[in-house]
Backbone as ProteinMPNN parsed JSONL, in Angstrom:
{"seq_chain_A": "XXXXXXXXXXXXXXXXXXXXXXXXXXXXXXXXXXXXXXXXXXXXXXXXXXXXXXXXXXXXXXXXXXXXXXXXXXXXXXXXXXXXXXXXXXXXXXXXXXXXXXXXXXXXXXXXXXXXXXXXXXXXXXXXXXXXXXXX", "coords_chain_A": {"N_chain_A": [[1.089, -1.118, 0.163], [0.792, 1.996, -0.806], [1.872, 5.055, 0.695], [2.37, 7.516, -0.195], [4.352, 8.872, 0.795], [7.192, 10.687, 0.481], [10.934, 10.464, 0.064], [13.004, 12.337, 1.632], [14.796, 15.169, -0.168], [18.295, 14.771, -1.374], [20.526, 16.573, 0.256], [22.743, 19.17, -1.116], [25.743, 20.457, -1.661], [26.336, 23.977, -1.631], [28.85, 24.631, -2.794], [30.954, 24.995, -5.419], [31.868, 21.942, -7.178], [35.137, 19.927, -6.759], [37.632, 20.735, -9.161], [38.742, 18.399, -11.248], [41.818, 17.481, -11.174], [43.88, 17.886, -14.208], [44.907, 15.814, -16.284], [48.112, 14.405, -16.167], [50.965, 14.887, -18.961], [50.771, 12.482, -21.414], [53.766, 10.448, -21.462], [56.126, 10.825, -24.756], [57.675, 9.238, -27.198], [60.338, 10.243, -29.324], [60.573, 8.957, -32.438], [61.642, 9.577, -34.771], [64.098, 10.779, -34.136], [65.383, 8.673, -32.92], [65.589, 6.888, -35.227], [67.25, 8.617, -36.891], [69.978, 8.237, -35.503], [69.915, 5.277, -35.521], [70.659, 5.161, -38.785], [73.036, 6.433, -38.741], [74.459, 4.672, -36.761], [74.521, 2.029, -37.987], [75.424, 2.652, -40.157], [78.264, 3.684, -39.668], [79.078, 1.558, -38.372], [79.013, -1.215, -39.563], [80.1, -0.258, -42.456], [82.352, -0.742, -43.797], [82.548, -3.706, -43.426], [82.536, -7.217, -43.673], [80.99, -10.148, -44.652], [81.864, -12.804, -42.502], [84.133, -15.399, -42.73], [83.229, -19.057, -42.063], [84.407, -19.903, -39.694], [84.673, -17.538, -38.138], [82.058, -16.582, -37.523], [81.2, -15.684, -34.954], [81.786, -12.766, -34.887], [79.782, -11.828, -36.138], [77.626, -12.363, -34.375], [78.73, -10.177, -32.326], [78.66, -7.923, -33.583], [75.624, -7.749, -34.151], [75.174, -7.744, -31.389], [76.533, -5.502, -30.104], [75.113, -3.114, -31.733], [72.379, -3.589, -30.976], [72.68, -3.085, -28.405], [73.418, -0.458, -28.154], [71.525, 0.967, -29.284], [69.587, 0.665, -27.61], [70.733, 1.864, -25.525], [70.555, 4.656, -26.531], [67.756, 4.805, -26.914], [67.114, 4.988, -24.178], [68.161, 7.524, -23.405], [66.893, 9.247, -25.097], [64.243, 8.995, -23.883], [63.986, 8.333, -20.68], [61.852, 7.268, -19.035], [58.777, 5.319, -18.819], [58.987, 4.02, -20.593], [58.884, 0.657, -22.306], [61.831, -0.888, -23.829], [62.055, -2.463, -27.013], [64.812, -4.035, -29.053], [65.06, -5.384, -32.207], [67.702, -6.958, -33.881], [69.166, -8.395, -37.189], [71.694, -9.796, -39.186], [72.443, -10.578, -42.293], [74.379, -12.677, -44.869], [74.692, -11.127, -47.751], [73.588, -12.163, -50.618], [73.123, -11.105, -53.035], [70.492, -10.867, -53.452], [68.837, -8.642, -53.756], [66.519, -5.872, -52.913], [66.219, -5.444, -50.123], [64.304, -4.595, -47.152], [62.551, -3.872, -44.442], [59.562, -4.169, -42.185], [57.758, -3.381, -39.855], [55.243, -3.167, -37.474], [53.918, -2.587, -34.449], [51.319, -1.212, -32.482], [50.106, -0.587, -29.652], [49.351, 1.558, -28.037], [48.553, 4.702, -28.626], [50.957, 6.291, -27.945], [52.79, 4.652, -28.622], [55.89, 3.867, -30.092], [57.929, 3.136, -33.13], [60.939, 2.349, -34.667], [63.095, 1.735, -37.433], [65.492, 0.617, -39.499], [67.293, -0.075, -42.09], [70.461, -1.576, -43.335], [72.789, -1.96, -46.132], [75.462, -3.557, -47.578], [77.764, -4.687, -50.115], [78.313, -7.292, -48.863], [76.79, -7.908, -47.006], [73.645, -7.545, -45.107], [71.878, -5.693, -43.149], [69.352, -5.261, -40.659], [67.473, -3.536, -38.516], [65.414, -3.206, -35.895], [63.315, -1.195, -33.715], [61.215, -0.7, -30.819], [59.437, 1.334, -28.765], [57.279, 0.827, -26.278], [54.858, 2.243, -24.417], [54.364, 2.219, -20.939], [53.247, 3.758, -18.665]], "CA_chain_A": [[0.106, 0.128, 0.031], [1.584, 3.068, -1.376], [1.594, 5.85, 1.769], [2.488, 8.799, -0.512], [5.368, 9.798, 1.212], [8.657, 10.593, -0.327], [12.157, 10.673, 0.696], [13.439, 14.11, 1.522], [15.898, 15.564, -1.371], [19.694, 15.004, -0.652], [21.199, 18.022, 0.729], [24.225, 19.338, -1.963], [26.664, 21.835, -0.968], [26.402, 24.918, -2.52], [30.292, 25.06, -3.042], [31.743, 24.248, -6.604], [32.734, 20.475, -6.735], [36.654, 20.551, -6.966], [37.693, 20.24, -10.37], [39.437, 17.075, -11.364], [43.5, 18.273, -11.727], [44.592, 18.185, -15.457], [45.609, 14.628, -16.417], [49.792, 14.75, -16.79], [50.954, 14.737, -20.359], [51.826, 11.201, -21.619], [55.108, 10.561, -21.951], [56.189, 10.644, -26.031], [58.943, 8.782, -27.99], [60.874, 10.605, -30.958], [61.412, 7.895, -32.938], [62.713, 10.19, -35.571], [65.456, 11.137, -33.441], [66.104, 7.012, -33.125], [66.003, 6.54, -36.737], [68.406, 9.053, -37.685], [70.838, 7.551, -34.819], [70.191, 4.246, -36.059], [71.023, 5.072, -39.724], [74.717, 6.57, -38.695], [75.173, 3.924, -36.3], [74.38, 1.136, -38.787], [77.034, 3.02, -41.539], [79.804, 3.702, -39.125], [79.752, 0.116, -37.355], [78.957, -1.971, -40.621], [80.813, 0.015, -43.604], [83.629, -1.837, -44.548], [82.555, -5.022, -42.556], [82.359, -8.294, -44.918], [80.374, -11.597, -44.35], [83.199, -13.487, -42.403], [84.32, -16.876, -42.633], [82.34, -19.785, -41.251], [85.178, -19.89, -38.202], [84.758, -16.263, -37.631], [80.952, -15.879, -37.262], [81.137, -14.843, -33.721], [81.844, -11.324, -35.245], [78.172, -11.483, -36.71], [77.147, -11.968, -33.099], [79.142, -9.31, -31.909], [78.007, -6.656, -34.304], [74.461, -7.917, -33.665], [74.995, -7.299, -29.598], [76.422, -3.922, -29.834], [74.192, -2.508, -32.116], [71.303, -3.492, -30.069], [72.949, -2.537, -26.762], [74.082, 1.077, -28.262], [70.487, 1.409, -29.908], [68.916, 0.388, -26.582], [71.089, 2.96, -24.707], [69.989, 5.721, -27.139], [66.199, 5.192, -26.323], [66.92, 5.389, -22.849], [68.672, 8.697, -23.487], [65.981, 9.647, -25.565], [63.222, 9.267, -23.403], [64.414, 7.369, -19.806], [60.886, 6.459, -18.199], [57.607, 5.136, -19.35], [58.486, 3.068, -21.96], [59.907, -0.72, -22.23], [61.964, -0.897, -25.001], [62.726, -3.828, -27.542], [65.532, -4.185, -30.02], [65.465, -6.466, -32.701], [68.922, -6.781, -34.737], [69.554, -9.298, -37.662], [72.481, -9.226, -39.931], [72.513, -11.792, -42.936], [75.055, -12.574, -45.663], [74.043, -10.172, -48.848], [73.967, -13.066, -51.674], [72.595, -10.356, -54.26], [69.097, -10.972, -53.222], [68.07, -7.624, -53.938], [65.177, -5.269, -52.274], [65.952, -5.532, -49.005], [63.227, -4.145, -46.601], [62.256, -4.302, -43.063], [58.403, -3.54, -42.227], [56.987, -4.079, -38.907], [54.529, -2.398, -36.472], [53.054, -3.099, -33.75], [50.77, -0.585, -31.849], [49.024, -0.76, -28.738], [48.387, 2.627, -27.657], [48.933, 6.002, -29.081], [51.929, 7.117, -27.646], [53.808, 3.719, -28.425], [56.565, 4.165, -31.324], [58.675, 2.103, -33.819], [61.961, 3.008, -35.515], [63.349, 0.882, -38.28], [66.563, 1.096, -40.486], [68.097, -1.294, -43.015], [71.515, -1.507, -44.083], [73.626, -3.058, -46.818], [76.479, -3.24, -48.631], [78.317, -5.614, -51.002], [78.59, -8.591, -48.353], [76.065, -8.11, -45.573], [72.293, -6.959, -44.646], [71.461, -5.68, -41.551], [68.034, -5.037, -40.166], [67.306, -3.114, -37.071], [63.948, -2.756, -35.377], [63.573, -0.67, -32.313], [60.231, -0.71, -30.191], [59.112, 1.78, -27.565], [55.949, 0.416, -25.823], [54.445, 2.932, -23.436], [54.069, 1.302, -19.579], [52.293, 4.122, -17.764]], "C_chain_A": [[0.873, 1.237, -0.015], [1.027, 4.156, -0.164], [1.562, 7.114, 1.093], [3.559, 9.396, -0.19], [6.445, 9.576, 0.456], [10.078, 10.694, 0.272], [12.437, 12.247, 0.59], [14.327, 14.315, 0.614], [17.443, 15.481, -0.498], [19.967, 16.112, -0.909], [22.379, 17.921, -0.425], [24.666, 20.62, -1.273], [26.334, 22.774, -2.047], [28.017, 25.757, -3.12], [30.236, 24.269, -4.368], [32.479, 23.32, -6.173], [34.381, 20.784, -7.234], [36.649, 20.047, -8.513], [38.484, 19.385, -10.506], [40.728, 17.811, -12.21], [43.353, 17.45, -13.323], [45.261, 16.86, -15.298], [47.34, 15.278, -16.866], [49.964, 14.257, -17.971], [51.562, 13.268, -20.359], [52.998, 11.35, -22.057], [55.474, 10.13, -23.736], [57.459, 10.106, -26.244], [59.127, 9.262, -28.961], [61.63, 9.609, -31.54], [61.877, 8.211, -34.559], [64.02, 10.379, -35.445], [66.259, 9.78, -33.388], [66.379, 6.68, -33.83], [67.291, 7.286, -37.267], [69.616, 8.79, -36.894], [71.102, 5.933, -35.201], [71.133, 4.206, -37.309], [72.605, 5.243, -39.318], [75.058, 5.659, -37.822], [75.59, 2.554, -37.059], [76.065, 1.4, -39.868], [78.059, 3.189, -40.898], [80.364, 2.168, -38.84], [79.981, -0.592, -38.603], [79.559, -1.572, -41.991], [81.757, -0.867, -44.468], [83.661, -3.15, -43.526], [81.933, -5.774, -44.127], [81.372, -9.489, -43.985], [81.782, -12.371, -44.059], [82.841, -14.944, -42.849], [83.644, -17.877, -41.959], [83.176, -19.846, -39.543], [85.148, -18.677, -37.463], [83.493, -15.693, -37.529], [80.68, -15.486, -36.155], [81.112, -13.301, -34.188], [80.912, -10.988, -35.965], [77.394, -11.166, -35.654], [77.406, -10.879, -32.21], [78.601, -7.856, -32.141], [76.594, -6.457, -34.044], [74.474, -7.242, -32.268], [75.429, -5.914, -29.525], [75.724, -3.252, -30.698], [72.56, -2.44, -31.334], [71.367, -3.053, -28.688], [73.278, -0.809, -27.156], [72.373, 1.774, -28.42], [69.645, 2.026, -28.966], [69.44, 1.589, -25.377], [70.479, 4.584, -25.01], [68.426, 5.965, -27.001], [66.322, 5.403, -25.205], [67.069, 7.139, -22.685], [67.646, 9.741, -23.998], [64.577, 10.16, -24.745], [63.391, 7.789, -21.945], [63.415, 6.727, -18.938], [59.628, 6.407, -18.973], [57.275, 4.673, -20.312], [59.598, 1.912, -21.705], [60.3, -0.486, -23.756], [62.596, -2.447, -25.716], [63.409, -3.335, -28.803], [65.84, -5.347, -30.776], [67.092, -6.362, -33.914], [69.168, -8.291, -35.903], [70.729, -8.801, -38.752], [72.419, -10.751, -40.804], [73.549, -11.367, -44.347], [74.266, -12.006, -46.832], [74.589, -11.408, -50.243], [73.608, -12.38, -53.341], [71.129, -10.667, -54.491], [68.365, -9.914, -53.585], [66.962, -7.077, -53.085], [65.166, -5.733, -50.836], [65.161, -4.544, -48.047], [62.652, -4.676, -45.347], [60.708, -3.576, -42.872], [57.865, -4.512, -40.89], [56.546, -3.439, -38.145], [53.76, -3.061, -35.88], [52.593, -1.867, -32.558], [49.529, -0.538, -30.914], [48.347, 0.349, -28.274], [49.533, 3.58, -28.72], [50.744, 6.482, -29.466], [53.224, 5.921, -28.33], [54.543, 4.057, -29.848], [57.28, 2.718, -31.683], [60.02, 2.704, -34.882], [62.403, 1.524, -36.215], [64.496, 1.37, -39.245], [66.999, -0.061, -41.075], [69.552, -0.7, -43.594], [72.315, -2.292, -44.978], [74.536, -2.663, -47.71], [76.732, -4.677, -49.723], [77.97, -7.13, -50.449], [77.354, -8.74, -47.287], [74.507, -7.312, -45.628], [71.78, -6.842, -43.529], [70.208, -5.384, -41.749], [67.976, -4.593, -38.611], [65.746, -2.487, -36.444], [63.705, -2.394, -34.146], [62.061, -0.354, -31.743], [60.261, 0.252, -29.225], [57.494, 1.748, -26.912], [55.878, 1.34, -24.246], [54.094, 2.237, -21.96], [53.564, 2.407, -18.717], [51.506, 5.629, -18.427]], "O_chain_A": [[1.698, 1.382, 0.886], [-0.193, 4.181, -0.004], [0.816, 7.955, 1.594], [3.86, 10.437, -0.773], [6.687, 8.531, -0.147], [9.999, 11.26, 1.362], [12.153, 13.066, -0.283], [14.929, 13.249, 0.49], [17.692, 15.943, 0.615], [19.786, 16.702, -1.975], [22.912, 16.841, -0.678], [24.094, 21.467, -0.587], [26.09, 22.419, -3.201], [28.239, 26.865, -3.608], [29.664, 23.187, -4.499], [33.357, 23.361, -5.311], [34.716, 21.725, -7.955], [35.889, 19.202, -8.987], [39.329, 19.518, -9.62], [40.754, 18.404, -13.289], [42.677, 16.425, -13.412], [46.064, 16.671, -14.384], [47.649, 16.225, -17.589], [49.306, 13.267, -18.288], [52.482, 12.865, -19.648], [53.344, 12.189, -22.889], [55.048, 9.017, -24.042], [58.375, 10.471, -25.507], [58.306, 9.002, -29.841], [62.819, 9.338, -31.371], [62.324, 7.387, -35.357], [64.904, 10.23, -36.289], [67.446, 9.676, -33.697], [67.416, 6.017, -33.79], [68.185, 6.742, -37.916], [70.605, 9.112, -37.553], [72.219, 5.415, -35.191], [72.166, 3.536, -37.269], [73.382, 4.313, -39.533], [76.284, 5.561, -37.872], [76.681, 2.012, -36.879], [77.101, 0.788, -40.132], [79.067, 2.836, -41.511], [81.493, 1.698, -38.977], [81.173, -0.679, -38.897], [79.584, -2.497, -42.803], [81.702, -1.45, -45.55], [84.683, -3.513, -42.944], [81.317, -5.342, -45.101], [81.21, -9.482, -42.765], [82.641, -12.582, -44.915], [81.779, -15.471, -43.182], [83.356, -17.414, -40.855], [82.57, -19.831, -38.472], [85.523, -18.651, -36.291], [83.445, -14.466, -37.438], [79.701, -14.739, -36.175], [80.203, -12.644, -33.681], [80.98, -9.899, -36.535], [76.646, -10.189, -35.611], [76.556, -10.546, -31.384], [78.252, -6.978, -31.352], [76.172, -5.337, -33.756], [73.796, -6.234, -32.07], [74.723, -5.125, -28.897], [75.67, -2.165, -30.123], [71.829, -1.458, -31.206], [70.425, -2.731, -27.964], [73.339, -0.019, -26.213], [72.019, 2.805, -27.848], [69.107, 3.131, -29.016], [68.691, 2.083, -24.534], [70.098, 5.423, -24.193], [67.917, 7.086, -26.98], [65.493, 6.245, -24.859], [66.312, 7.86, -22.034], [67.518, 10.857, -23.496], [63.996, 11.24, -24.857], [63.04, 6.623, -22.123], [63.754, 5.822, -18.175], [59.359, 7.331, -19.74], [56.205, 4.627, -20.918], [60.705, 2.019, -21.177], [59.563, -0.083, -24.657], [63.326, -3.274, -25.171], [62.909, -2.482, -29.537], [66.613, -6.217, -30.374], [67.175, -5.416, -34.697], [69.362, -9.337, -35.283], [70.751, -7.637, -39.152], [72.362, -11.838, -40.228], [73.607, -10.238, -44.834], [73.108, -12.415, -46.922], [75.732, -11.457, -50.698], [73.762, -12.924, -54.435], [70.642, -10.71, -55.621], [67.168, -10.13, -53.774], [66.385, -7.955, -52.443], [64.201, -6.35, -50.384], [65.524, -3.392, -48.286], [62.309, -5.854, -45.251], [60.58, -2.456, -43.367], [57.647, -5.722, -40.817], [57.439, -2.711, -37.712], [53.014, -3.927, -36.336], [53.46, -1.567, -31.736], [48.342, -0.474, -31.235], [47.132, 0.374, -28.078], [50.62, 3.37, -29.259], [51.404, 6.791, -30.457], [54.389, 6.285, -28.494], [53.827, 4.508, -30.742], [57.304, 1.664, -31.046], [59.799, 3.494, -35.8], [62.147, 0.429, -35.713], [64.405, 2.492, -39.744], [67.039, -1.084, -40.392], [69.702, 0.383, -44.161], [72.569, -3.425, -44.568], [74.485, -1.688, -48.459], [75.858, -5.507, -49.974], [77.508, -8.017, -51.168], [77.109, -9.855, -46.827], [74.459, -6.35, -46.394], [71.253, -7.768, -42.911], [69.809, -5.219, -42.902], [68.403, -5.279, -37.683], [65.238, -1.39, -36.675], [63.863, -3.28, -33.306], [61.588, 0.523, -32.465], [61.3, 0.135, -28.576], [56.682, 2.647, -27.129], [56.597, 1.171, -23.261], [53.169, 1.453, -22.17], [53.352, 1.887, -17.621], [50.597, 6.176, -17.803]]}, "name": "protein", "num_of_chains": 1, "seq": "XXXXXXXXXXXXXXXXXXXXXXXXXXXXXXXXXXXXXXXXXXXXXXXXXXXXXXXXXXXXXXXXXXXXXXXXXXXXXXXXXXXXXXXXXXXXXXXXXXXXXXXXXXXXXXXXXXXXXXXXXXXXXXXXXXXXXXXX"}
């Protein structure tokens, strides 16, 4: 049975509600700056490199490790916080297959970034891809 009674209105403060603070800007990663560094790094590191004999293949591993570590260090210099970094470096023998190209993009957020660079001479082909994935 309805009695016709209603709950009293909820009192509201006459003071304005506090403004939510503006969100802090999300960090961004300058992929163009990294790409320029990668291009110069690959050229200076590999310009006179040639595919080693089978017993000297550790040279290729050393080149890939050096390039990967230096690219990661540069990424940290560009943006020290707010990102996780992934660097993939691959060096293959250039057998005249032509048309070397790398293309790989995986973006989960607008602020994620990818930089890629390809270097080739008469003997080797190097593909370096670096991802900056935002964590905050």
